[in-house]
C-alpha positions as a printed Julia matrix, in Angstrom:
448×3 Matrix{Float64}:
 27.39  -64.82   -2.07
 25.25  -61.81   -2.84
 27.17  -60.02   -0.14
 30.21  -60.68   -1.98
 29.15  -59.67   -5.41
 27.88  -56.38   -3.7
 31.29  -55.91   -2.05
 33.17  -56.77   -5.66
 30.78  -53.94   -7.23
 31.47  -51.49   -4.69
 35.15  -52.02   -4.89
 35.15  -51.53   -8.63
 33.07  -48.4    -8.63
 35.2   -47.05   -5.56
 38.61  -48.34   -8.05
 36.82  -46.46  -11.08
 36.24  -43.04   -8.88
 39.57  -43.06   -7.83
 41.12  -43.81  -11.02
 39.22  -41.09  -12.61
 40.19  -38.34   -9.54
 43.7   -39.18  -10.05
 44.16  -38.16  -13.74
 45.72  -35.15  -15.33
 42.44  -33.13  -16.32
 42.17  -29.4   -14.84
 39.62  -29.81  -12.02
 41.47  -32.25  -10.17
 44.77  -30.04  -10.08
 43.01  -26.62   -9.88
 41.1   -27.56   -6.76
 43.68  -30.15   -4.79
 46.98  -28.72   -6.54
 48.49  -31.93   -5.85
 51.64  -31.77   -8.41
 53.08  -28.94   -6.34
 53.31  -27.65   -3.06
 55.22  -24.18   -1.72
 58.67  -24.84   -0.69
 59.45  -21.47    0.85
 57.86  -17.95    0.37
 60.71  -15.07    1.32
 60.4   -11.41    1.38
 64.05   -9.43    0.77
 64.49   -5.75    1.39
 64.98   -2.99    3.19
 62.95    0.26    4.76
 62.09    1.31    1.32
 61.22    0.04   -1.88
 62.39   -3.16   -3.58
 60.94   -5.45   -6.52
 62.1    -8.78   -8.86
 61.39   -8.42  -12.18
 62.99  -11.33  -13.99
 64.58  -14.65  -12.73
 66.29  -17.03  -14.91
 67.66  -20.97  -14.53
 71.52  -20.68  -14.48
 74.11  -23.26  -15.83
 75.27  -24.19  -12.54
 71.79  -25.63  -11.55
 70.81  -22.4    -9.72
 69.3   -19.28  -10.56
 69.6   -15.43  -10.62
 67.03  -12.5    -9.84
 67.31   -9.09  -11.09
 64.96   -5.89  -10.18
 65.5    -3.06   -8.4
 66.31   -1.48   -4.88
 65.73    1.82   -3.36
 66.81    0.73    0.4
 70.32    0.94    1.44
 69.96   -1.08    4.65
 68.29   -4.46    5.31
 69.04   -7.07    2.91
 70.47   -4.75    0.44
 74.12   -4.13    0.9
 76.91   -2.33   -0.17
 74.68    0.45   -1.73
 75.55    4.12   -1.05
 72.38    5.98   -1.37
 68.17    5.84   -1.69
 68.11    6.36   -5.27
 66.6     3.1    -7.28
 69.32    1.23   -8.26
 69.53   -2.63  -10.35
 69.52   -5.09   -7.83
 71.08   -8.68   -8.85
 71.01  -11.87   -6.84
 72.68  -14.7    -7.74
 71.4   -17.95   -6.04
 72.86  -21.71   -5.77
 71.05  -24.89   -6.33
 70.28  -25.23   -2.75
 68.57  -21.79   -2.8
 71.59  -20.16   -0.76
 72.19  -16.52   -1.77
 75.88  -16.82   -3.13
 76.15  -12.86   -3.99
 74.42  -10.22   -4.68
 75.26   -6.61   -6.21
 73.52   -3.17   -7.34
 74.06   -1.24  -10.41
 73.68    2.45  -11.5
 74.17    5.86  -10.34
 72.72    8.96   -8.19
 69.51    8.74   -9.94
 66.53    6.1   -10.74
 67.72    3.27  -12.34
 65.31   -0.07  -12.45
 66.39   -3.42  -13.87
 63.87   -5.2   -15.65
 65.45   -8.23  -17.63
 68.13  -10.55  -17.38
 69.49  -13.55  -19.44
 72.54  -15.52  -18.93
 74.91  -15.48  -21.97
 76.74  -18.0   -23.73
 80.1   -17.45  -21.9
 78.51  -17.89  -18.65
 77.91  -14.34  -17.5
 74.98  -11.88  -17.6
 73.22   -9.39  -19.2
 70.85   -6.96  -17.89
 68.79   -4.34  -19.42
 66.41   -1.74  -17.73
 66.4     1.95  -17.62
 68.36    4.72  -16.53
 68.18    8.18  -15.39
 71.75    8.25  -13.98
 74.81    9.6   -15.76
 77.34    9.07  -12.82
 78.36    5.45  -10.99
 78.29    2.81  -13.39
 76.35    4.45  -15.74
 78.6     6.67  -18.02
 75.73    8.53  -20.46
 72.64    9.68  -20.27
 70.47   11.54  -22.99
 67.77   12.7   -21.36
 65.22   11.54  -18.84
 65.13    7.83  -18.88
 67.2     5.53  -21.1
 67.75    2.2   -22.21
 70.57    0.92  -19.84
 72.55   -2.26  -20.82
 75.27   -4.31  -19.07
 77.12   -7.13  -19.86
 78.6    -8.95  -16.62
 80.87  -11.78  -15.97
 79.91  -14.55  -14.44
 80.63  -12.81  -11.25
 78.38   -9.67  -11.52
 81.14   -7.8   -12.63
 80.62   -5.06  -15.49
 82.32   -5.92  -18.61
 80.76   -3.25  -20.78
 77.63   -0.93  -20.49
 75.97    1.07  -22.79
 72.91    3.95  -23.12
 70.66    3.96  -25.69
 67.95    7.31  -25.66
 67.24   10.63  -26.52
 65.41   13.6   -24.61
 62.26   11.59  -23.49
 61.09    8.5   -21.42
 62.88    5.77  -23.34
 62.58    2.51  -21.2
 64.41   -0.74  -21.91
 62.22   -4.07  -21.03
 63.39   -7.21  -23.0
 66.55   -8.2   -23.86
 67.83  -11.7   -25.76
 71.14  -13.04  -27.14
 70.86  -13.57  -31.02
 72.31  -16.4   -32.83
 75.45  -14.54  -33.74
 76.56  -13.88  -30.05
 75.07  -10.01  -30.05
 71.7    -9.11  -28.44
 68.29   -7.73  -29.4
 67.31   -5.09  -27.0
 63.07   -4.23  -27.22
 61.42   -1.32  -25.12
 59.74    1.99  -25.28
 60.64    4.61  -27.63
 59.36    7.99  -26.94
 59.25    9.11  -30.58
 57.34   12.51  -29.76
 60.61   13.6   -27.72
 63.25   11.91  -29.88
 61.45   14.11  -32.73
 60.79   10.75  -34.9
 64.85    9.83  -34.46
 65.67    6.46  -33.52
 65.14    4.56  -36.81
 68.78    3.5   -38.1
 67.45    3.49  -41.61
 66.15    6.94  -43.62
 62.54    6.59  -43.05
 59.7     8.57  -42.74
 58.21    9.08  -39.23
 56.22   12.13  -39.32
 53.39   10.31  -38.32
 54.45    8.6   -35.5
 53.69    9.89  -31.97
 53.57    9.05  -28.42
 55.78    5.58  -27.37
 56.71    3.31  -29.75
 58.12   -0.24  -30.08
 61.71   -0.38  -30.41
 64.42   -2.58  -31.15
 67.87   -2.1   -31.32
 70.7    -4.57  -32.3
 73.7    -4.94  -30.73
 76.96   -6.78  -31.7
 78.29   -9.08  -29.01
 80.94   -5.96  -27.53
 77.44   -3.8   -27.15
 77.9    -1.68  -30.26
 74.55   -0.67  -32.05
 74.13   -2.13  -35.84
 70.62   -0.97  -36.18
 67.78    0.36  -34.56
 64.13    0.79  -35.85
 60.43    2.14  -34.32
 57.3     0.71  -35.03
 53.81    1.92  -33.98
 51.34    4.37  -34.55
 50.12    7.92  -33.38
 48.85    6.29  -29.68
 50.42    4.54  -27.0
 52.47    1.1   -28.36
 54.74   -0.89  -25.63
 56.53   -3.84  -26.46
 57.39   -6.23  -23.56
 58.86   -9.66  -24.82
 60.48  -10.64  -27.75
 61.92  -14.28  -29.18
 63.78  -14.72  -32.06
 62.28  -17.08  -35.06
 63.77  -19.78  -36.9
 64.66  -17.7   -39.95
 66.49  -15.17  -37.68
 63.82  -12.71  -37.85
 62.39  -11.78  -34.69
 58.79  -11.57  -32.92
 57.65   -8.97  -30.53
 54.67   -8.66  -28.11
 52.81   -6.24  -26.28
 49.91   -3.67  -26.74
 48.82   -0.85  -29.04
 45.83    1.26  -28.79
 46.59    3.06  -32.28
 44.93    2.1   -35.29
 47.13    4.02  -37.82
 50.61    4.06  -39.26
 51.8     0.62  -39.06
 48.93   -0.89  -36.82
 46.06   -2.32  -39.86
 43.43   -3.98  -37.77
 42.69   -2.96  -34.36
 40.1    -4.42  -32.83
 39.1    -1.79  -30.19
 41.09   -0.02  -27.07
 44.62   -1.62  -26.49
 45.22   -4.94  -28.42
 47.75   -7.8   -28.35
 49.97   -6.21  -30.92
 52.48   -8.83  -32.58
 54.68   -7.81  -34.87
 57.59  -10.06  -36.88
 60.58   -8.3   -38.21
 63.43   -9.62  -40.29
 66.76  -10.4   -38.97
 67.8    -6.45  -39.98
 64.55   -5.12  -38.64
 62.05   -4.66  -41.47
 58.54   -5.12  -41.06
 57.6    -8.65  -42.11
 54.03   -8.66  -40.81
 52.07   -7.13  -37.54
 48.58   -8.71  -36.21
 46.28   -7.43  -33.81
 44.57   -9.88  -31.41
 41.56   -8.72  -29.01
 38.29   -7.67  -28.55
 36.45   -4.41  -28.12
 37.77   -3.71  -24.66
 41.39   -3.74  -23.23
 43.82   -6.83  -23.89
 47.98   -6.17  -23.0
 50.38   -9.19  -24.47
 53.14   -9.05  -21.81
 54.92  -12.57  -23.04
 56.01  -15.06  -25.44
 57.51  -18.49  -25.7
 58.14  -20.84  -28.59
 55.8   -24.07  -28.24
 57.55  -27.59  -28.98
 55.84  -27.67  -32.53
 57.37  -24.56  -33.76
 54.42  -22.16  -33.19
 54.04  -19.25  -30.24
 52.45  -18.95  -26.83
 51.44  -15.31  -25.97
 50.02  -14.42  -22.79
 48.74  -11.29  -20.91
 45.3   -10.3   -19.99
 42.0    -9.63  -21.52
 38.98   -7.47  -20.66
 36.95   -8.31  -23.74
 34.16  -10.79  -24.42
 34.07  -10.78  -27.96
 36.08  -10.81  -31.57
 38.96  -13.27  -31.04
 37.83  -13.58  -26.93
 35.25  -16.46  -26.62
 35.22  -16.55  -23.15
 35.59  -13.88  -20.01
 34.94  -14.77  -16.41
 34.58  -11.61  -15.45
 36.67   -8.07  -15.18
 40.05   -9.21  -16.66
 41.13  -12.7   -17.31
 44.7   -14.14  -17.98
 44.56  -14.63  -21.93
 46.73  -17.12  -23.6
 46.81  -17.4   -27.54
 48.82  -19.86  -30.09
 49.79  -18.47  -33.38
 51.82  -19.76  -36.0
 54.93  -18.58  -37.53
 52.83  -16.48  -39.68
 50.6   -14.68  -37.21
 47.56  -17.08  -37.61
 45.51  -17.45  -34.43
 45.57  -21.21  -33.76
 43.66  -21.35  -30.53
 42.88  -19.0   -27.64
 42.07  -19.57  -24.12
 40.91  -17.44  -20.88
 41.45  -18.68  -17.13
 40.33  -16.56  -14.43
 37.66  -15.56  -11.84
 35.37  -12.88  -11.28
 37.79   -9.98  -10.72
 41.19   -9.06  -12.0
 43.49  -11.88  -13.27
 46.52  -11.2   -15.13
 49.35  -13.12  -16.82
 53.04  -11.25  -16.94
 55.62  -13.95  -17.83
 55.8   -17.44  -19.86
 57.97  -20.18  -19.95
 58.26  -23.61  -21.56
 59.0   -26.59  -18.9
 60.68  -29.99  -19.39
 57.22  -31.74  -20.41
 56.58  -29.3   -22.87
 54.11  -27.2   -20.88
 54.32  -23.85  -19.64
 54.66  -22.15  -16.32
 53.08  -18.41  -16.37
 53.08  -16.12  -13.73
 50.94  -13.23  -12.66
 48.29  -11.71  -10.48
 44.82  -12.54   -9.09
 42.3   -10.68   -7.11
 39.84  -13.41   -8.16
 38.14  -16.02   -5.0
 36.1   -17.97   -7.65
 35.77  -19.67  -10.72
 39.86  -20.68  -11.74
 41.2   -19.59   -8.69
 41.11  -20.76   -5.12
 42.45  -19.52   -1.51
 43.34  -16.04   -2.97
 44.56  -14.49    0.45
 43.51  -10.55    0.08
 43.29   -8.01   -2.15
 46.08   -9.18   -5.22
 47.91  -12.06   -4.67
 51.02  -13.47   -6.89
 49.8   -16.2    -8.77
 51.54  -19.08  -11.0
 50.09  -21.4   -13.51
 51.17  -24.31  -15.05
 49.36  -24.94  -18.57
 50.15  -28.62  -20.89
 50.98  -27.46  -24.24
 47.42  -27.47  -25.36
 46.93  -24.93  -22.82
 44.74  -26.7   -20.62
 45.03  -25.83  -17.06
 47.21  -28.25  -14.87
 47.68  -26.44  -11.78
 47.65  -22.98  -10.25
 48.77  -21.45   -6.84
 48.26  -17.95   -5.42
 50.75  -16.75   -2.45
 50.42  -13.31   -0.69
 48.81  -11.67    2.09
 46.1    -8.92    2.96
 47.84   -6.64    1.12
 48.99   -6.12   -2.77
 51.15   -9.04   -4.07
 52.36   -9.56   -7.41
 54.38  -12.17   -9.67
 56.12  -10.87  -12.65
 58.38  -13.93  -13.46
 58.92  -17.94  -13.14
 61.56  -20.51  -14.33
 61.55  -23.84  -14.35
 64.88  -25.52  -12.39
 66.7   -28.73  -13.23
 64.74  -30.64  -10.76
 61.44  -29.56  -12.07
 60.78  -26.96   -9.13
 59.81  -23.58   -9.89
 60.95  -20.0    -8.73
 58.82  -17.21   -9.05
 59.35  -13.5    -8.17
 57.56  -10.45   -8.04
 57.13   -7.8    -4.8
 54.89   -7.47   -1.81
 53.27   -5.21    0.27
 51.93   -7.88    2.82
 53.04   -8.57    6.55
 50.92  -11.78    6.88
 49.25  -15.04    5.74
 51.89  -16.59    3.33
 54.39  -13.29    3.82
 56.17  -13.95    7.12
 57.49  -10.65    6.82
 57.69   -6.8     5.32
 60.65   -5.03    5.77
 59.61   -1.82    4.38
 57.64   -0.59    2.29
 57.86   -2.96   -1.4
 59.93   -6.2    -0.46
 61.16   -8.65   -3.28
 59.41  -11.8    -3.1
 60.4   -14.85   -4.25
 58.5   -18.19   -3.97
 59.4   -21.72   -4.57
 56.82  -24.38   -5.66
 58.31  -27.71   -5.65
């Protein structure tokens, strides 16, 4: 009888232990990564340099990837020279490449962001130095270059916006009226203060500023506005708000003009503008060191999640694991800080994109050099990194992919079957990376 009781108690203890170890807390998923496994890892490119910057789920349950290609050999087809061009690849739901196309001219043209438009086509944005080939105009050095494509990737219209300096298009969204908002960097010094469609004083602006350009559905400019101070202000992402305004996120080391509360060095700088481009509010988040916001997503409760990286361990940043950490903040529609969290190890860990998942959590892409803390199985100098958090910012699972060289993830998208496509670039020829075709290759991997 005593043996039976002992066995029963032992069974209950084992059962309880197993039950606890199979819950959804972060520690189990971090160290076992039981919720996702790697479906595939691919590199694409030629003998020179390729990179993926953006990926989206498409209406046909497939996905599309935008980046840039320098090669005119290997996996890059129908490209005439070895200057950089936008490179667009369309895959079906079975990960089969349906078509690929390059866009640009004879100079340096690099794709940064892609969206699928309401008509089933695409819009692509980046920056261009060309004034030939697909590019009909260049105003000096880099211009924003945006193209509207049909569903097969053919150009319907294309537009360039810029002045004599380095004006880089970074992010594009389709707006509720069927038009577009483009955001990126305006070289205000080179533009001599031009770039506002309203007559506004801009004498104190200098360097690079946030630049927002509103287009109608045909690509005609409706208005443009720039925001920032006398140092470096770089926007990386934008969302449209419920009141039809916009929230733009990025980084700033200015402490004047439009920036009123710089915390120290670079901060997450978040601005809200109206539907016609007027500044509604601006907020700085961070500590005394360098903090840079890279992406924003709406949350299911009407608030916003912003990701980037932090080197701080004071003021708004309550914890730092060492060097740089992935930093996640949640704000309300008025810019009030709701919560903030860091994920990382003792080396450099950064976030580069965020997108909402079907369970109202979020997928974050980035890169990691750490081999401790929240990071496991890092393969080399710098790995591509994918992170899943729930709606409270708690880590559910993470995975690093890479080899012995430098590998980055720049964007990720959840597909209809809840698998995740992650894109970036790789310099490695080993470990997770089966082949390096040149210098830098476009990297794709799938978590399923």
